[in-house]
C-alpha positions as CSV (number, residue, x, y, z in Angstrom):
1,X,-12.8,27.4,-14.5
2,X,-10.6,24.3,-14.3
3,X,-11.3,21.0,-12.7
4,X,-8.4,19.1,-11.2
5,X,-8.8,15.3,-10.9
6,X,-6.3,13.0,-9.3
7,X,-5.6,10.0,-11.5
8,X,-3.0,8.2,-9.3
9,X,-0.1,8.6,-6.9
10,X,3.3,7.5,-8.0
11,X,5.7,7.0,-5.1
12,X,8.1,4.5,-3.7
13,X,7.0,2.2,-0.8
14,X,8.4,4.3,2.1
15,X,6.8,7.4,0.7
16,X,3.5,5.6,0.2
17,X,3.5,4.3,3.7
18,X,4.1,7.9,5.0
19,X,1.4,9.5,2.9
20,X,-1.2,6.8,3.6
21,X,-0.2,6.5,7.3
22,X,0.3,2.8,7.2
23,X,3.0,0.4,8.2
24,X,6.1,0.4,6.0
25,X,6.8,-2.2,3.4
26,X,8.8,-4.4,5.7
27,X,6.3,-4.6,8.6
28,X,3.8,-7.3,9.5
29,X,0.4,-6.7,7.9
30,X,1.9,-4.1,5.6
31,X,0.7,-5.4,2.2
32,X,-1.2,-2.7,0.5
33,X,-3.3,-5.1,-1.6
34,X,-4.4,-7.8,0.8
35,X,-5.4,-8.0,4.4
36,X,-3.6,-11.2,5.5
37,X,-0.5,-13.2,4.9
38,X,-1.0,-16.3,2.8
39,X,-1.8,-17.4,-0.7
40,X,-5.5,-16.7,-0.7
41,X,-6.1,-13.5,1.2
42,X,-8.9,-11.0,1.4
43,X,-8.1,-8.1,-0.9
44,X,-8.0,-4.6,0.5
45,X,-10.6,-2.2,-1.0
46,X,-10.8,1.5,-1.0
47,X,-13.8,1.2,1.4
48,X,-11.9,-1.1,3.8
49,X,-9.1,1.4,3.8
50,X,-11.4,4.3,4.7
51,X,-13.0,2.3,7.5
52,X,-9.6,1.1,8.7
53,X,-10.9,-2.4,9.0
54,X,-7.4,-3.8,9.5
55,X,-6.1,-2.0,12.6
56,X,-2.7,-3.6,12.3
57,X,-2.2,-2.0,8.9
58,X,-2.8,1.6,9.9
59,X,-0.7,3.8,12.1
60,X,-2.9,6.9,11.9
61,X,-5.3,8.7,9.7
62,X,-4.0,9.8,6.3
63,X,-4.7,13.4,5.3
64,X,-5.7,12.0,2.0
65,X,-8.9,10.6,3.5
66,X,-10.5,13.9,3.0
67,X,-10.1,13.6,-0.8
68,X,-12.7,11.7,-2.8
69,X,-10.1,9.2,-4.2
70,X,-9.4,5.5,-3.8
71,X,-6.5,5.1,-1.4
72,X,-5.9,1.5,-2.6
73,X,-6.8,1.7,-6.3
74,X,-5.1,5.0,-7.0
75,X,-1.6,4.0,-5.6
76,X,0.6,2.0,-7.9
77,X,2.8,-0.8,-6.7
78,X,6.5,0.2,-6.3
79,X,8.6,-1.9,-8.6
80,X,11.9,-1.2,-7.0
81,X,11.0,-2.2,-3.4
82,X,8.5,-5.0,-4.2
83,X,10.3,-6.7,-7.1
84,X,14.0,-5.7,-7.2
85,X,14.6,-5.5,-3.5
86,X,11.9,-8.0,-2.5
87,X,11.3,-11.0,-4.8
88,X,14.7,-10.9,-6.5
89,X,16.7,-10.7,-3.3
90,X,14.5,-13.4,-1.7
91,X,15.2,-15.7,-4.7
92,X,18.9,-15.0,-4.5
93,X,19.0,-15.9,-0.9
94,X,16.9,-19.0,-1.6
95,X,19.1,-20.2,-4.4
96,X,22.2,-19.6,-2.5
């Protein structure tokens, strides 16, 4: 008998939003790690995700809620969308 255990999910930001049933990476209240915009924000936890305590973040119930996994802690941050297309592009626009 084999036991299967999920270690993490690796997907880009649009796929993560689809799988988790949350707003896409460009939407308001779409950050997967914090609950508010700003420098010092409350962090999202696996428990707050399950309870859907931030209604603006969720667009439905993820089918992954039935699995005993952390839907915040088991999803990596997408480097391409967050860094390459986010921070770098923002800095290029800022610097002119």
